[in-house]
Every structure is written in C-alpha cells, then in structure tokens.
Phi, psi and omega in degrees: 000111181258127179245131178240126181300136177238016177104202179237165183213139175254116179254152186284342188268343179234143183286315181284154176290147176277138162270120191254136180227143173266116184232118175045048178078003175241177174246138178242122172249128180248124180243128174252117179263168186293334184209162179293326180296322177301309179298325175291325176290324171292320179294330175300339179277349183275127177292158184306325182262000178084002185286346180212146173231113185064230176267003180268126174277133183254136179245083189281152181282342178203176184303130181264144177224119185257135179225153178218136169211119180069232180272004189250132169242129182242130171241117175255124178247099181175183188237009185284109180299338177291315179293308182298322180293317174297320181291322175297318178298322183276319193245355187092176181291151179301143179262352178198163175131188183230158178273000000 
C-alpha cells in the first residue's frame, strides 16, 4: 500500500485538521484529536452508514469507511480491499461506513 501525502484539510465536522493521503486510487483522511475521549465523542456523531456527521448530511466522492483507535479517526474514501484490510489491521474494524 503506497500512500502519497496530499496536504491538510479542515473539515467542518471535526475540529482538528485532516492529514490527507492518496492511497490506491482513494483518499485517506487522518484526524488526530487531543484525547481518546475527544475522538470517541466525535466518532459518536457519525451515522452508521457515514451519510451524516452530527447534523450535516455528507456527499462523499466514494464509499466512506470510518476507523478509530485512541486519539485517531481515519476516513478512507475508496474501494480498495487491500487498503481497508490494512486499515483494519492497524486501527481495528470500521465503526461506520459503507461497503
């Protein structure tokens, strides 16, 4: 899995900026929160299918896959089984998203 850094992005739904990577034709956004509790609170705002975060409806460019471990939330927008498998190995099973 080759990841290429694509900069940072400030999204309206999470307070920390995302570190964005291009991975196997998809985008990976990594958010690092101040604490695991902050990350858990943010994750709780995501609907099970990732179609909304808090009161915001989301229009993703590809199927979203949400992962959380400790202070980090990762959103993978893509369809690579290789990428989702590696993210699950590192971060655990997704807590929200679509296949």
